C-alpha positions in Angstrom: 181.5 2.2 29.7 184.6 1.5 31.8 184.3 -0.4 35.0 185.3 1.2 38.3 184.2 4.3 40.1 181.6 6.7 39.1 182.7 10.0 38.4 179.3 11.6 37.9 178.1 10.9 41.6 177.4 14.0 43.7 176.2 13.5 47.0 173.2 15.6 48.4 174.4 17.9 51.2 171.2 20.1 51.5 168.7 18.8 54.1 171.0 16.1 55.3 173.3 18.0 57.9 170.3 19.2 60.0 168.4 15.8 60.7 171.8 14.4 62.0 172.5 17.4 64.0 169.0 17.3 65.4 169.3 13.8 66.2 172.4 14.4 68.2 170.9 17.2 70.1 168.1 14.9 71.1 170.7 12.2 72.1 172.6 14.7 74.0 169.3 15.8 75.8 168.4 12.4 76.6 171.9 11.9 78.2 171.6 14.9 80.2 167.8 13.8 81.5 169.2 10.4 82.2 172.0 11.8 84.3 169.6 14.1 86.3 167.2 11.2 86.8 169.9 8.8 87.9 171.1 11.5 90.5 167.5 12.0 91.6 167.2 8.5 92.2 169.9 8.5 94.8 167.6 10.5 97.3 164.0 9.3 96.0 162.6 6.8 98.6 160.4 3.6 98.1 158.5 2.5 101.1 157.8 -1.3 101.4 155.8 -3.4 104.1 156.3 -7.1 104.5 155.0 -9.8 106.8 151.7 -8.5 107.1 152.9 -4.9 107.8 155.3 -6.3 110.8 158.4 -5.2 108.7 158.7 -1.6 107.1 161.8 -0.9 104.9 162.7 2.3 103.1 165.2 2.1 100.4 166.5 4.5 97.7 165.9 4.3 94.0 169.6 3.1 94.0 168.7 0.2 96.2 170.4 1.5 99.3 168.5 0.4 102.4 167.8 3.5 104.6 165.7 2.2 107.4 164.0 -1.1 108.8 161.3 -0.9 111.3 160.1 -4.1 113.2 156.8 -4.8 114.8 158.1 -5.7 118.4 155.6 -8.6 118.2 157.8 -10.2 115.5 160.7 -10.4 117.6 160.6 -13.8 119.5 163.9 -15.0 121.0 162.7 -18.6 120.6 162.1 -18.3 117.1 165.0 -16.2 115.5 164.9 -18.2 112.3 161.4 -17.1 111.5 162.5 -13.3 112.0 165.6 -13.9 109.6 163.5 -15.4 107.0 161.0 -12.5 107.1 163.6 -9.9 106.9 165.5 -11.6 103.8 162.0 -11.7 102.1 161.2 -8.0 103.0 164.8 -6.8 101.8 164.4 -8.8 98.7 160.8 -7.3 98.3 162.1 -3.8 98.9 165.1 -4.1 96.3 162.4 -5.3 93.7 160.2 -2.5 94.4 163.1 0.0 94.2 164.1 -1.5 90.7 160.8 -1.2 89.3 160.5 2.3 90.6 163.8 3.2 88.9 162.9 1.6 85.7 159.7 3.5 85.5 161.5 6.9 86.2 164.2 6.2 83.6 161.5 5.0 81.0 160.0 8.4 81.1 163.3 9.9 79.9 164.3 7.1 77.3 160.6 6.8 76.0 160.6 3.2 76.3 163.8 2.6 74.4 165.7 -0.4 76.0 169.3 0.8 76.6 171.7 -2.2 77.3 173.5 -1.9 80.8 171.3 0.7 82.2 169.2 -1.2 84.6 
């Protein structure tokens, strides 16, 4: 037998086209679901309380702060540093809560598959 290419090999075509096509449809549907979810996250709100409830922050699923409410008792002109520190902690907590919320929403679309660069 001569070395080289096989001439008797015939690829199987029946049954192969449909699984690949079906997989492409699933991927396209997942992409569409991701787009819809990402758009919805722009307007979905997460509310976080910090400083024992003295600060309330509302933030979107895209980490955009919508509002900050302060308990007037927290505002002490003699201790502005404490207010600043509490605000920084509250905003960071709100961002983390928003990221966790967005990750959970997107996980429902991806079925738990990790997609690099998504979040």
